[in-house]
N, C-alpha and C positions, 0 to 999 in steps of 0.2 A: 504494500500500500504506500502510495506516495506521501511525502511529508505534508503537503497541502491537504490531501484528502484526510490524513490522520488528524491534523489540527482542526479541520472543519467538522469531522465526525465527532470529535470530543465536545465541540460546542453544541452539537445536536442534542446533548443531554438536557439542555435548557429549552423548555417548551416555548417560551417567548422568542428565543433565537430561531427555533425551527419555523415558527409561524412567520416571522419577519423574513427569513431566508426564502420561503416559498413565495411570499408576496413579491419580494424583490426579483426573483427569477421570472415570474409572470410579467410584472410591469416593466422589466427591462428587456427581456427577450422578445416578447411579442411586437413591440414597436420596431425593434431592430429587424425582425423578420419581415414585417410588413414593408419596410423600406427596401430591404434586400430583394424581396419578391417583385416589388414594383419596378425597381431598377433592372432586375434580371429579365423582366418581361417588356422592358423598353417603354414603360409608362411614365408619364409625368404625374404629379399629384393631381393635377386637374383632370387628366384622362382617367385615372383610377376613380376619382370622385364621380365622374360622369357614368362610368360603368357600374359603380357600386350604388349610385343614386344618392350621392351626398356631395356637399360643397367641398371645394379644395381645402378650405380652412379646417374642415373636420379631418381630412386626410392628414394634414399637417399635425393636428393634435394627436391623432392615432400613432404617428411616427415619433412622438415625443415621449421618451421614457419617464418624464416627470408629470405627464398628464394624469395617469392613474385612474381613468374612468372608462375603461374598456367594458363594453357590455357584450353578452353572448350574441344578441341580435345584430349588433354592428359587426362583430367578428364574422358572423355568418354571411353578411353582405360582402365583406371584404374577401372572404374565402371564395364566394361565388364569382366575384369579379376576377379573381386570379384563376378560377377553374381548378381549385384544389380543395381537398377536404379539410374539415376542422374537427379536431378531436379534443374533447374536454373530459378528463377522467380523474378518478382518485387513484393515487399510486403510493407505494411505500416511500418513505423518506430516503431510503437507500438509492432509489432510482433518481430522485431529484438531485441528490448529491453527486451520483455518478454522472448524470447528464451535465451538471455544472462543471465538474472537474475535467471531463473529457470533451468539452465543447470544441468543435472545429468549425471552420468556415462552411464545410459541406452540410452542416446541420441547418444552415440558413437557406439552402437551396431545395426547393420543392418543385418537381415537374408538374406541369398542367396535365389534366386528364389525358389529352391526346399524346403526351410524351411519356406517360406512366408505363414503364415496361411490364409492370404487373398486370396490365390490361392489354398491352399490344403484342407481347411475345406469343406467337402462335394463336392469337385471338383467345387466349386462356385467361381466366380470372384467377388470381392467387389468393389464398387465405394466408394472410401474414405479409409482413413488409418485405420489400425487395431493396437491397442496397444499390441505389441508382448509380453510384460511382464505380462499383465492381460488377453489377449485374447479378450478384449472389442472392439466392433465395434464402429466407430464414424460416420458412414454414412450408406447408404442403400446398400443392396446386390441385384445384378441382375443376374439371371440365365437364359441364353438364350438357346433355343432349337428349332430345326426345326419343323414346323408344316406340315400338309399334303399338303399344297400348295407350299412347297419348300421355303417359306420365314421364317424369324425368328420371334419368339414371345418371351416374357420374363416374368418372375415372379419377382416382386419387393417386397422385404421385408422391412417393416417399420424400421426406426432407433431404435436401442435398446442398452442397456448398457452392455450386455453380449452376447456372441455368441449364436444365436438361441433362445434367450429368448424373449417372447412376440412377436413372429413372426406373421405378418399379411401379407398374400400374396395378391397382386393385379395384375390381368392380364393386360398386356399392349398390 
C-alpha cells in the first residue's frame, strides 16, 4: 500500500473526515469531468448548454468545483447531451479511496454511445465495463437473439482479459 493511501486510510477512521472526503470527491471530480467531456467532444459551453437545454452560464457553474449545487436532474441532462450514461451509486469507502489515489487522466474520458466498444464490438452488448484504453473486458458478454418460439435465448461468454480471447460460449 502506498504511503499516501496509508495516510488517507488512517484518516478514514474519523466519520466526519470520511463524509467530507466523499463530498469533496463528488464536487471536485464531476465539474472537472464535465469540462473534460465537453472539450473532448469539441463543444463550447454555449453549445453544451444548447444541447442540454440550459444557459451557458449554468454550464459555467457546473464546471466550477466551488459551485457545489449539482442536482441529479441537471447531471442527467448533461449526460444526455454528451450521449453517455450517468451512474449514481452507494459504494464502500475503500472504492472511493482507491479511485482517488489511482486517478488518471483516462478516468476523465468517457466514449459516447456510438464509440462505446461494449456496444459496437460484434454488435454485442456486454455486462460489465470495458477498459476503453486497452479494449479489455472485465465481465461477461451476453448476446441475445430470438429463437423459433419467439422468446429470447442468449450466449454467454466467459470473462477474459482481452476482447474475444479465450471465448467459451454457454447456452442459456
